[in-house]
N, C-alpha and C positions, 0 to 999 in steps of 0.2 A: 541600461544599466543594470546589472544582477543584483537582486535583494533579498535576503534570509526572510523564507517565510514559516512561522512555527505550525507544530503539527498540535490540533487541539486532540486528536486521539491519543497521539503518545501523553500529552499532557492529563486528560480524562482517566487512563490507566491509573495512574498516581493515585489519586483522587477515587477511583471507583474501588479499589483494594483497601483502600480506609473503611472505605462506606459501607463496605459487605460486614466488614468487622464489627461494625457499630459504635467505632473508639472516636470519631469524632462528628457533631454536627455540622462543622462547615466542611466536611468532603460531602456528606450528604446535600447539602443547600448546594454544593458545586456541582452533583451529579446531576440535580433536577435543572439549573440552569445551563448547563449545556444540553441537556435534551432539549429545553427549549432552541438554543443556536441549532443543532440538527434537523428542527422543524424549518426553521428557515430555509437551512439549507437545501431540504425536500422541495419549499417552494420556488426556488430560483435554480433548481438544476434544469440545464437546457435553455435556460436564457440568454442571451448576448451580454456580454461582460460590463457594458453601463448598466442595464437594467439590474444585473445582479448586484454593483456597487452599489446603486440607489436603494434597493430594498434593504440589504444588510446595513445601510447607515440607518435605514428607517427603523428597522426591527432588531439587529443584532448587534449593533453598537451599544445600546442602553444593557444591554444583557451582558456584555463585555465589560463596560464601565462598573456594572454592580457588581460581577465576580473580581476585579482589582482592587475595588473599595472594599469588599467582605476581605478577600488575603491579606490586606495591609491590616485591617483589625484585626482580625483573627491573629495574626503573627506576636502582635503587640502582647496579647494575651495568653498565650500557652507557651510551654517550655520549648526552648529553641533547638534542643536535641530528640524532640518526638519526630515523628513520621509525617506526621501533618504537616508540620514547621517546615520540612524538607521538601517536601511537596510544594509548599506557598513559595520558599524560595526559589524554587525549581520556575516556575509560573511568573513569578516578578520580575526574575533576571531576564526571561525573554519577551518581556511585555511588547517591544515593539516586532520583533519577529510575530508573535500571534495574532496582532493587529494587524499584519499586512493583507488579511483576506475582507478586511474591511472596506478598504479604500480603493483595492484594486479588484474587478471582476473577475480579471483571468486566473486568481490566487485561489487554489481549494482551499478549505476549511483543515483538509488533512491530508496526512499522505497515501492514504490506505489503496489507492488506486494503484499507484507507483508498487507500494510492496507486494500488492497483489501479483502484478506482471514481474516482478524480480523473483517473486521464491521460487518456481522451478529452478532458475538458473543456480540460486544459491544451494538448495538442496543439491543440485548436481554436483556445485563444486565439492561440497562438503564431504558427498558420496565419492567422488573420484579420487580423493586422498588414498581410496584403498584400492586402487586400480593394479595395485600390486608392480607396475614396472612402468618404464618411460613408455612402451610399446603400448599398454595397456592403458596407460592414459589418454595415449593421443588417439585410440580406437573410442575409447569413452568418449572424447570430446568431440569425434566425428559423428558417433551414433548421437548425441546429445544434440548438435546442429543440425543433423537431418530430421529428427522427431521436431524441433522447434522449427525448420522450415513448412513442416506439414501442417501446422499449427497455422502459422502465418500466412498458408495457401487455401486454409478450410478446409484441411484434411483432415479426415480421422488417424492419427499415427498409428494407432494398433492395426487398421485395414490394409493402411499403406508398407508398414514392417510385414504383416502377413504375407499379403500378395508378393512384396519383393523380395522375401527369402524364399518362397514355393519357387518362383520364375527363377532364383539363382542356383538353387537347389536341381533343378529340371535342366540348369544348362545354357542358361542365358549368354548370350555372347556378349563377353565383354567390349565390343565395339559397339553395342547396342546400349551403354551405361547411360547415357542421356534419358532416353525413356523409361527409367526406374525413377526418375528424381521425383522428390514431392509435388513439384507443379506441374507433372506431366500423368498422374495419377488418375484412373477411372477405376469408379467402383464398380461399373459394368463389364471391365475387362476381363475375361477368363485366362486363368493362369498366370 
């Protein structure tokens, strides 16, 4: 079954913004407690799922319970219209999803790794809105695909692009286009 897991990094940002302004002691306490959660994550990184779940139950669960207790107490004391109340309601409304990482060692505490992986595609998508024409968009998409293929094959995209464009400019035969693909790249090849 598929279950929704909450991202603690997204939640942390809401409290961190309040913490740096100094308007909320609860936000500061939250940021400090969340730092302890990431210290546990440093400890469990690279371990098998069962070990991760066990260590999280031993070390992280008490921190998470303390945070939810803090937020419930704090919400009763502050204005419901405040930014702190908004951040707390965001957390409380996602409690089940945020606690998923505690019981299932396969679940990450945050989605940072996924966001880093998709960032290049997101930037490309935004930039391609200005390709100028349908043909320009297709060219942009083809080039973006080739550059991502370089990365997937552990090839330096700039080195591949320089070598490939040089070869094409020097009259590379269209019948040998396969040799120019990123998975066939050799940095020691001449021309």
